[in-house]
Every structure is written in C-alpha cells, then in structure tokens.
MDTraj code that builds the backbone (N, CA, C; nanometers):
import mdtraj as md
import numpy as np

residues = "UNK UNK UNK UNK UNK UNK UNK UNK UNK UNK UNK UNK UNK UNK UNK UNK UNK UNK UNK UNK UNK UNK UNK UNK UNK UNK UNK UNK UNK UNK UNK UNK UNK UNK UNK UNK UNK UNK UNK UNK UNK UNK UNK UNK UNK UNK UNK UNK UNK UNK UNK UNK UNK UNK UNK UNK UNK UNK UNK UNK UNK UNK UNK UNK UNK UNK UNK UNK UNK UNK UNK UNK UNK UNK UNK UNK UNK UNK UNK UNK UNK UNK UNK UNK UNK UNK UNK UNK UNK UNK UNK UNK UNK UNK UNK UNK UNK UNK UNK UNK UNK UNK UNK UNK UNK UNK UNK UNK UNK UNK UNK UNK UNK UNK UNK UNK UNK UNK UNK UNK UNK UNK UNK UNK UNK UNK UNK UNK UNK UNK UNK UNK UNK UNK UNK UNK UNK UNK UNK UNK UNK UNK UNK UNK UNK UNK UNK UNK UNK UNK UNK UNK UNK UNK UNK UNK UNK UNK UNK".split()
xyz = np.array([
    [8.9039, 8.6258, 4.9237],
    [8.8832, 8.4846, 4.9025],
    [8.9057, 8.4093, 5.0329],
    [8.8086, 8.3280, 5.0754],
    [8.8231, 8.2593, 5.2043],
    [8.9302, 8.1508, 5.1975],
    [8.9980, 8.1336, 5.3073],
    [9.0999, 8.0282, 5.3197],
    [9.0295, 7.8958, 5.3469],
    [9.0582, 7.7948, 5.2636],
    [8.9904, 7.6663, 5.2787],
    [9.0563, 7.5772, 5.3837],
    [9.1706, 7.6176, 5.4325],
    [9.2351, 7.5364, 5.5366],
    [9.1769, 7.5731, 5.6714],
    [9.1620, 7.4755, 5.7527],
    [9.1033, 7.4945, 5.8844],
    [9.2121, 7.5371, 5.9818],
    [9.1867, 7.6392, 6.0558],
    [9.2811, 7.6839, 6.1575],
    [9.2528, 7.6074, 6.2856],
    [9.3558, 7.5488, 6.3380],
    [9.3417, 7.4727, 6.4612],
    [9.4062, 7.5525, 6.5726],
    [9.3277, 7.5756, 6.6746],
    [9.3797, 7.6464, 6.7901],
    [9.4220, 7.5435, 6.8930],
    [9.5477, 7.5479, 6.9249],
    [9.5987, 7.4538, 7.0242],
    [9.5818, 7.5156, 7.1616],
    [9.5268, 7.4365, 7.2510],
    [9.5078, 7.4831, 7.3869],
    [9.6146, 7.4227, 7.4755],
    [9.6670, 7.4993, 7.5667],
    [9.7647, 7.4412, 7.6599],
    [9.6968, 7.3358, 7.7472],
    [9.7678, 7.2309, 7.7719],
    [9.7125, 7.1256, 7.8572],
    [9.7183, 7.1699, 8.0011],
    [9.6029, 7.1686, 8.0646],
    [9.6012, 7.2058, 8.2053],
    [9.5984, 7.0823, 8.2959],
    [9.5640, 6.9682, 8.2391],
    [9.5617, 6.8430, 8.3160],
    [9.6597, 6.7461, 8.2498],
    [9.7756, 6.7322, 8.3042],
    [9.8817, 6.6497, 8.2452],
    [9.8495, 6.5005, 8.2453],
    [9.7456, 6.4590, 8.3179],
    [9.7145, 6.3160, 8.3227],
    [9.6242, 6.2712, 8.2080],
    [9.5670, 6.3664, 8.1333],
    [9.4744, 6.3291, 8.0274],
    [9.5176, 6.3923, 7.8952],
    [9.5434, 6.3072, 7.7955],
    [9.5793, 6.3555, 7.6629],
    [9.4533, 6.3809, 7.5823],
    [9.4572, 6.4831, 7.5004],
    [9.3484, 6.5071, 7.4072],
    [9.3776, 6.4280, 7.2801],
    [9.2854, 6.3427, 7.2365],
    [9.3112, 6.2631, 7.1166],
    [9.2904, 6.3408, 6.9868],
    [9.2403, 6.4621, 6.9962],
    [9.2174, 6.5383, 6.8739],
    [9.1200, 6.4663, 6.7829],
    [9.1528, 6.4598, 6.6546],
    [9.0630, 6.3959, 6.5587],
    [9.0804, 6.2446, 6.5504],
    [9.1765, 6.1892, 6.6224],
    [9.2054, 6.0460, 6.6112],
    [9.0837, 5.9551, 6.6275],
    [8.9974, 5.9767, 6.7283],
    [8.8833, 5.8859, 6.7431],
    [8.7868, 5.8859, 6.6236],
    [8.7962, 5.9846, 6.5372],
    [8.7109, 5.9914, 6.4187],
    [8.7695, 5.9130, 6.3005],
    [8.8945, 5.8713, 6.3105],
    [8.9631, 5.8073, 6.1991],
    [8.9485, 5.6556, 6.2025],
    [8.9123, 5.5987, 6.0900],
    [8.8978, 5.4538, 6.0791],
    [9.0308, 5.3849, 6.1110],
    [9.1394, 5.4340, 6.0531],
    [9.2695, 5.3713, 6.0744],
    [9.3103, 5.3685, 6.2205],
    [9.2849, 5.4764, 6.2906],
    [9.3188, 5.4821, 6.4333],
    [9.2390, 5.3773, 6.5114],
    [9.1101, 5.3697, 6.4846],
    [9.0249, 5.2733, 6.5548],
    [9.0568, 5.1296, 6.5152],
    [9.0897, 5.1068, 6.3883],
    [9.1317, 4.9729, 6.3455],
    [9.2580, 4.9306, 6.4189],
    [9.3523, 5.0225, 6.4287],
    [9.4798, 4.9903, 6.4939],
    [9.4592, 4.9596, 6.6420],
    [9.3773, 5.0402, 6.7096],
    [9.3507, 5.0135, 6.8513],
    [9.2828, 4.8784, 6.8686],
    [9.1875, 4.8470, 6.7807],
    [9.1199, 4.7174, 6.7866],
    [9.2188, 4.6047, 6.7562],
    [9.3052, 4.6256, 6.6566],
    [9.4035, 4.5237, 6.6205],
    [9.4966, 4.4944, 6.7379],
    [9.5414, 4.5968, 6.8051],
    [9.6294, 4.5774, 6.9208],
    [9.5584, 4.4956, 7.0277],
    [9.4326, 4.5296, 7.0558],
    [9.3568, 4.4555, 7.1568],
    [9.3389, 4.3096, 7.1152],
    [9.3049, 4.2866, 6.9886],
    [9.2843, 4.1501, 6.9392],
    [9.4154, 4.0714, 6.9445],
    [9.5253, 4.1318, 6.8998],
    [9.6537, 4.0617, 6.8995],
    [9.6997, 4.0292, 7.0411],
    [9.6835, 4.1227, 7.1337],
    [9.7253, 4.0968, 7.2714],
    [9.6431, 3.9843, 7.3329],
    [9.5126, 3.9837, 7.3066],
    [9.4272, 3.8781, 7.3584],
    [9.4618, 3.7446, 7.2935],
    [9.4900, 3.7461, 7.1631],
    [9.5304, 3.6242, 7.0929],
    [9.6571, 3.5681, 7.1569],
    [9.7553, 3.6543, 7.1777],
    [9.8822, 3.6097, 7.2376],
    [9.8590, 3.5456, 7.3735],
    [9.7711, 3.6045, 7.4538],
    [9.7413, 3.5485, 7.5856],
    [9.6707, 3.4129, 7.5727],
    [9.5811, 3.4020, 7.4751],
    [9.5035, 3.2789, 7.4569],
    [9.5899, 3.1611, 7.4122],
    [9.6966, 3.1895, 7.3381],
    [9.7803, 3.0821, 7.2834],
    [9.9249, 3.0914, 7.3329],
    [9.9455, 3.1590, 7.4449],
    [10.0804, 3.1853, 7.4962],
    [10.1716, 3.0629, 7.5013],
    [10.1246, 2.9480, 7.5479],
    [10.2159, 2.8335, 7.5559],
    [10.2705, 2.7888, 7.4199],
    [10.2054, 2.8281, 7.3116],
    [10.2438, 2.7821, 7.1781],
    [10.3399, 2.8781, 7.1075],
    [10.3542, 2.9992, 7.1618],
    [10.4457, 3.0981, 7.1033],
    [10.4232, 3.1121, 6.9527],
    [10.3023, 3.1494, 6.9155],
    [10.2661, 3.1649, 6.7753],
    [10.1937, 3.2983, 6.7569],
    [10.2187, 3.3628, 6.6464],
    [10.1544, 3.4914, 6.6175],
    [10.0249, 3.4691, 6.5397],
    [9.9374, 3.5700, 6.5384],
    [9.8167, 3.5584, 6.4564],
    [9.8493, 3.5343, 6.3084],
    [9.9525, 3.5992, 6.2588],
    [9.9915, 3.5797, 6.1190],
    [10.0370, 3.4379, 6.0907],
    [10.1159, 3.3807, 6.1808],
    [10.1614, 3.2425, 6.1637],
    [10.0441, 3.1458, 6.1698],
    [9.9507, 3.1709, 6.2601],
    [9.8318, 3.0864, 6.2680],
    [9.7543, 3.0932, 6.1358],
    [9.7377, 3.2132, 6.0831],
    [9.6675, 3.2284, 5.9558],
    [9.7354, 3.1529, 5.8434],
    [9.8674, 3.1574, 5.8395],
    [9.9432, 3.0842, 5.7373],
    [9.9215, 2.9337, 5.7533],
    [9.9257, 2.8856, 5.8766],
    [9.9039, 2.7423, 5.8994],
    [9.7637, 2.6997, 5.8547],
    [9.6643, 2.7822, 5.8820],
    [9.5273, 2.7503, 5.8395],
    [9.5195, 2.7461, 5.6872],
    [9.5789, 2.8432, 5.6198],
    [9.5750, 2.8446, 5.4736],
    [9.6456, 2.7235, 5.4139],
    [9.7581, 2.6850, 5.4718],
    [9.8295, 2.5664, 5.4231],
    [9.7443, 2.4417, 5.4474],
    [9.6846, 2.4325, 5.5649],
    [9.6009, 2.3161, 5.5967],
    [9.4834, 2.3043, 5.4996],
    [9.4204, 2.4146, 5.4695],
    [9.3017, 2.4133, 5.3846],
    [9.3349, 2.4045, 5.2361],
    [9.4603, 2.4276, 5.2003],
    [9.5018, 2.4311, 5.0592],
    [9.6328, 2.3563, 5.0413],
    [9.6375, 2.2336, 5.0863],
    [9.7593, 2.1539, 5.0799],
    [9.8167, 2.1561, 4.9390],
    [9.9469, 2.1819, 4.9330],
    [10.0155, 2.1821, 4.8044],
    [10.0282, 2.3193, 4.7410],
    [9.9752, 2.4237, 4.8060],
    [9.9899, 2.5551, 4.7442],
    [10.1357, 2.5989, 4.7514],
    [10.1731, 2.6895, 4.6627],
    [10.3119, 2.7359, 4.6578],
    [10.3315, 2.8533, 4.7531],
    [10.4564, 2.8822, 4.7843],
    [10.4884, 2.9977, 4.8678],
    [10.4392, 3.1248, 4.8016],
    [10.4502, 3.1325, 4.6707],
    [10.4051, 3.2499, 4.5970],
    [10.2542, 3.2686, 4.6107],
    [10.1782, 3.1606, 4.5937],
    [10.0324, 3.1681, 4.6092],
    [9.9956, 3.2092, 4.7520],
    [10.0661, 3.1540, 4.8486],
    [10.0405, 3.1859, 4.9884],
    [10.0715, 3.3328, 5.0166],
    [10.1846, 3.3807, 4.9657],
    [10.2207, 3.5207, 4.9846],
    [10.1158, 3.6148, 4.9277],
    [10.0651, 3.5812, 4.8089],
    [9.9602, 3.6618, 4.7472],
    [9.8345, 3.6597, 4.8329],
    [9.7991, 3.5436, 4.8862],
    [9.6771, 3.5303, 4.9672],
    [9.6835, 3.6131, 5.0951],
    [9.8019, 3.6210, 5.1564],
    [9.8142, 3.6961, 5.2817],
    [9.8679, 3.8375, 5.2609],
    [9.9028, 3.8702, 5.1379],
    [9.9453, 4.0065, 5.1070],
    [10.0857, 4.0419, 5.1509],
    [10.1770, 3.9447, 5.1449],
    [10.3161, 3.9762, 5.1778],
    [10.4071, 3.9369, 5.0629],
    [10.5213, 4.0050, 5.0543],
    [10.6123, 3.9821, 4.9419],
    [10.6845, 3.8485, 4.9556],
    [10.7468, 3.8103, 4.8453],
    [10.8097, 3.6789, 4.8349],
    [10.9165, 3.6546, 4.9409],
    [11.0053, 3.7519, 4.9613],
    [11.1144, 3.7310, 5.0568],
    [11.0618, 3.7182, 5.1997],
    [10.9594, 3.7934, 5.2337],
    [10.8996, 3.7824, 5.3668],
    [10.8320, 3.6471, 5.3828],
    [10.7650, 3.6017, 5.2762],
    [10.6973, 3.4716, 5.2815],
    [10.7984, 3.3598, 5.3019],
    [10.9121, 3.3683, 5.2337],
    [11.0175, 3.2673, 5.2507],
    [11.0625, 3.2638, 5.3967],
    [11.0803, 3.3800, 5.4582],
    [11.1235, 3.3855, 5.5980],
    [11.0181, 3.3261, 5.6913],
    [10.8914, 3.3524, 5.6648],
    [10.7832, 3.2968, 5.7468],
    [10.7838, 3.1441, 5.7370],
    [10.7915, 3.0930, 5.6146],
    [10.7921, 2.9474, 5.5954],
    [10.9179, 2.8860, 5.6568],
    [11.0319, 2.9535, 5.6454],
    [11.1546, 2.9045, 5.7104],
    [11.1316, 2.8864, 5.8606],
    [11.0671, 2.9863, 5.9243],
    [11.0412, 2.9786, 6.0677],
    [10.9474, 2.8627, 6.1015],
    [10.8394, 2.8508, 6.0231],
    [10.7427, 2.7445, 6.0500],
    [10.8021, 2.6059, 6.0222],
    [10.8833, 2.5977, 5.9195],
    [10.9512, 2.4712, 5.8889],
    [11.0523, 2.4387, 5.9990],
    [11.1237, 2.5401, 6.0450],
    [11.2213, 2.5207, 6.1521],
    [11.1583, 2.4720, 6.2820],
    [11.0332, 2.5080, 6.3036],
    [10.9623, 2.4630, 6.4234],
    [10.8962, 2.3270, 6.4024],
    [10.9105, 2.2722, 6.2806],
    [10.8580, 2.1394, 6.2527],
    [10.7099, 2.1370, 6.2188],
    [10.6521, 2.2516, 6.1819],
    [10.5085, 2.2598, 6.1578],
    [10.4719, 2.2534, 6.0097],
    [10.5659, 2.2890, 5.9228],
    [10.5396, 2.2954, 5.7784],
    [10.6464, 2.2160, 5.7055],
    [10.6058, 2.1529, 5.5964],
    [10.6978, 2.0771, 5.5117],
    [10.6922, 2.1367, 5.3718],
    [10.8114, 2.1578, 5.3154],
    [10.8211, 2.1987, 5.1750],
    [10.8484, 2.0728, 5.0934],
    [10.7602, 2.0451, 5.0004],
    [10.7791, 1.9294, 4.9120],
    [10.7951, 1.9818, 4.7699],
    [10.8669, 1.9094, 4.6845],
    [10.8770, 1.9537, 4.5453],
    [10.7370, 1.9629, 4.4833],
    [10.7144, 2.0696, 4.4103],
    [10.5847, 2.0877, 4.3456],
    [10.5719, 1.9919, 4.2288],
    [10.4608, 1.9211, 4.2189],
    [10.4433, 1.8293, 4.1069],
    [10.4234, 1.9017, 3.9735],
    [10.3836, 2.0295, 3.9797],
    [10.3538, 2.1017, 3.8557],
    [10.4594, 2.2044, 3.8171],
    [10.5510, 2.2405, 3.9105],
    [10.6497, 2.3444, 3.8812],
    [10.7783, 2.3123, 3.9573],
    [10.8807, 2.2731, 3.8852],
    [11.0072, 2.2345, 3.9502],
    [11.0737, 2.3498, 4.0237],
    [11.0336, 2.4737, 3.9918],
    [11.0964, 2.5900, 4.0553],
    [11.0330, 2.6277, 4.1879],
    [10.9252, 2.5615, 4.2275],
    [10.8584, 2.6008, 4.3517],
    [10.8331, 2.4796, 4.4406],
    [10.7885, 2.5094, 4.5598],
    [10.7580, 2.4068, 4.6584],
    [10.6080, 2.3981, 4.6796],
    [10.5628, 2.2795, 4.7108],
    [10.4248, 2.2574, 4.7530],
    [10.4273, 2.2509, 4.9054],
    [10.3492, 2.3357, 4.9696],
    [10.3508, 2.3433, 5.1152],
    [10.2436, 2.2540, 5.1756],
    [10.2792, 2.1921, 5.2866],
    [10.1812, 2.1135, 5.3612],
    [10.2205, 2.1157, 5.5079],
    [10.1236, 2.0878, 5.5928],
    [10.1533, 2.0786, 5.7348],
    [10.2168, 1.9437, 5.7644],
    [10.3103, 1.9450, 5.8563],
    [10.3671, 1.8197, 5.9066],
    [10.2642, 1.7589, 6.0022],
    [10.2833, 1.6338, 6.0407],
    [10.1930, 1.5765, 6.1426],
    [10.1902, 1.6616, 6.2700],
    [10.3058, 1.7153, 6.3093],
    [10.3109, 1.8025, 6.4277],
    [10.2326, 1.9317, 6.4024],
    [10.2432, 1.9859, 6.2811],
    [10.1671, 2.1053, 6.2448],
    [10.0174, 2.0811, 6.2476],
    [9.9757, 1.9634, 6.2001],
    [9.8333, 1.9255, 6.2053],
    [9.7840, 1.9199, 6.3499],
    [9.8633, 1.8556, 6.4370],
    [9.8253, 1.8465, 6.5789],
    [9.8176, 1.9858, 6.6413],
    [9.9137, 2.0696, 6.6082],
    [9.9151, 2.2060, 6.6616],
    [9.7875, 2.2807, 6.6217],
    [9.7532, 2.2778, 6.4944],
    [9.6336, 2.3481, 6.4473],
    [9.5095, 2.2921, 6.5159],
    [9.5024, 2.1601, 6.5297],
    [9.3881, 2.0990, 6.5988],
    [9.3762, 2.1493, 6.7426],
    [9.4896, 2.1679, 6.8104],
    [9.4887, 2.2199, 6.9479],
    [9.4552, 2.3679, 6.9526],
    [9.5019, 2.4434, 6.8528],
    [9.4830, 2.5875, 6.8538],
    [9.3418, 2.6314, 6.8179],
    [9.2757, 2.5602, 6.7289],
    [9.1442, 2.6047, 6.6807],
    [9.0460, 2.6319, 6.7950],
    [9.0285, 2.5427, 6.8928],
    [8.9341, 2.5763, 7.0013],
    [8.9781, 2.6979, 7.0825],
    [9.1092, 2.7152, 7.1002],
    [9.1595, 2.8299, 7.1745],
    [9.1353, 2.9597, 7.0972],
    [9.1541, 2.9550, 6.9667],
    [9.1314, 3.0728, 6.8837],
    [8.9818, 3.1053, 6.8775],
    [8.8983, 3.0036, 6.8705],
    [8.7530, 3.0271, 6.8729],
    [8.7104, 3.0917, 7.0057],
    [8.7667, 3.0454, 7.1169],
    [8.7362, 3.1046, 7.2476],
    [8.7839, 3.2494, 7.2534],
    [8.9005, 3.2743, 7.1978],
    [8.9538, 3.4106, 7.1897],
    [8.8582, 3.5000, 7.1100],
    [8.8100, 3.4504, 6.9966],
    [8.7148, 3.5265, 6.9136],
    [8.5864, 3.5556, 6.9914],
    [8.5364, 3.4561, 7.0636],
    [8.4144, 3.4773, 7.1432],
    [8.4368, 3.5855, 7.2480],
    [8.5533, 3.5821, 7.3106],
    [8.5840, 3.6821, 7.4125],
    [8.5918, 3.8223, 7.3510],
    [8.6567, 3.8332, 7.2358],
    [8.6747, 3.9648, 7.1724],
    [8.5429, 4.0223, 7.1206],
    [8.4470, 3.9372, 7.0905],
    [8.3199, 3.9847, 7.0351],
    [8.2042, 3.9676, 7.1339],
    [8.2368, 3.9526, 7.2605],
    [8.1328, 3.9250, 7.3601],
    [8.0303, 4.0375, 7.3720],
    [8.0654, 4.1584, 7.3347],
    [7.9699, 4.2698, 7.3402],
    [7.8902, 4.2852, 7.2112],
    [7.9104, 4.1947, 7.1157],
    [7.8396, 4.2007, 6.9872],
    [7.7513, 4.0775, 6.9719],
    [7.6299, 4.0975, 6.9193],
    [7.5483, 3.9806, 6.8876],
    [7.5954, 3.9232, 6.7537],
    [7.5402, 3.8098, 6.7139],
    [7.5846, 3.7431, 6.5896],
    [7.5680, 3.8344, 6.4684],
    [7.4573, 3.9060, 6.4611],
    [7.4342, 3.9966, 6.3477],
    [7.5385, 4.1084, 6.3453],
    [7.5701, 4.1638, 6.4601],
    [7.6716, 4.2698, 6.4672],
    [7.8104, 4.2154, 6.4316],
    [7.8393, 4.0930, 6.4744],
    [7.9677, 4.0318, 6.4386],
    [7.9794, 4.0190, 6.2867],
    [7.8756, 3.9697, 6.2230],
    [7.8780, 3.9546, 6.0770],
    [7.8846, 4.0902, 6.0091],
    [7.8144, 4.1870, 6.0627],
    [7.8179, 4.3225, 6.0063],
    [7.9587, 4.3803, 6.0169],
    [8.0244, 4.3613, 6.1300],
    [8.1610, 4.4098, 6.1470],
    [8.2543, 4.3450, 6.0454],
    [8.2434, 4.2146, 6.0290],
    [8.3268, 4.1450, 5.9305],
    [8.2998, 4.1987, 5.7905],
    [8.1736, 4.2152, 5.7562],
    [8.1379, 4.2689, 5.6240],
    [8.1963, 4.4084, 5.6029],
    [8.1839, 4.4931, 5.7031],
    [8.2363, 4.6298, 5.6918],
    [8.3886, 4.6301, 5.6775],
    [8.4556, 4.5471, 5.7556],
    [8.6015, 4.5399, 5.7462],
    [8.6449, 4.4890, 5.6092],
    [8.5730, 4.3926, 5.5557],
    [8.6051, 4.3416, 5.4216],
    [8.5845, 4.4509, 5.3156],
    [8.4820, 4.5318, 5.3319],
    [8.4595, 4.6417, 5.2379],
    [8.5717, 4.7454, 5.2462],
    [8.6144, 4.7755, 5.3667],
    [8.7256, 4.8704, 5.3844],
    [8.8522, 4.8129, 5.3194],
    [8.8770, 4.6837, 5.3412],
    [8.9966, 4.6186, 5.2827],
    [8.9922, 4.6223, 5.1300],
    [8.8755, 4.6000, 5.0728],
    [8.8634, 4.6021, 4.9258],
    [8.8864, 4.7418, 4.8693],
    [8.8561, 4.8444, 4.9462],
    [8.8715, 4.9818, 4.8984],
    [9.0183, 5.0234, 4.8908],
    [9.1047, 4.9489, 4.9617],
    [9.2465, 4.9850, 4.9701],
    [9.3260, 4.9600, 4.8532],
])
top = md.Topology()
chain = top.add_chain()
for i, resn in enumerate(residues, 1):
    res = top.add_residue(resn, chain, resSeq=i)
    for name in ("N", "CA", "C"):
        top.add_atom(name, md.element.get_by_symbol(name[0]), res)
traj = md.Trajectory(xyz[None], top)
C-alpha cells in the first residue's frame, strides 16, 4: 500500500545568505501576511505624525459613518471581542477623539461618536490614507484593484 504522505528531502544550505522559502510562497496566508506587513508599514509612514494604527483609523471611520453605534456593535463589525473593544475605545477617548454618550435606546450601553477633534483628525487623515492606498496599488489598474478587493472579501467570507 503506497504511503500518502509526501517525503520531503531537506538539502543542506550551501549559501547562507539565501533562505529557501519552501512552500510558503504558495500559501495564501503567507502572502496575505507579507502584504499586510507592507501595507501597515506604509500606512504608519503616511500618518506618522498622528501616531494612529490602521485599526484605530478603521474604528474612527466606522464611528463617523455610524454615529451612535454601541461598543458591542462596533466590536462585531471589526471582529474583536468586547474587552478588546473597550480598551480600544478607552484609548481613543483618552486621546480626545471619541465620546461615549449614554445610549438613548439601552441604558446599559454607550452611543459612540467622534469628538470635534476626532472629526478634524479624520478629515486630515482621509487624504493621507487615500494617497497611501494609491501608493500601495500603484502597480495595479482600477480593474485589478477591484478584483483584489473582491478576492480578499471572498477569502474572508470563507473563514
């Protein structure tokens, strides 16, 4: 009966300056992670004076576009648990960018909104983030950019 496991022969490295990536370049997760690192590093450089992460920017955009949403709704939208969401909002509130107001529909939760300073920050960041996006996709035409987004969304839905 044939063995269904693949035997991998390891070769000694004769050139210490070059690593063999093995099967990594064939893996979606590996390529996503490398792309994510490049995108995050470029984002950080583009918005360095503001000391804000891509995740924090995303949270600010969601709050701006959905004024009054609860921390729970926001956590669900970004895929993070309640305690992590509380810590994120604490940080953003501490920086004066987000305001927690009593929810008009649920006394147990807060309605989130941007402060005037948070609104100004987002207004300043949007052109910088758009420029960052243009830089990261400069080797892709508009159709390829949309195709990449569509493919990434399909991969995310499969998870």
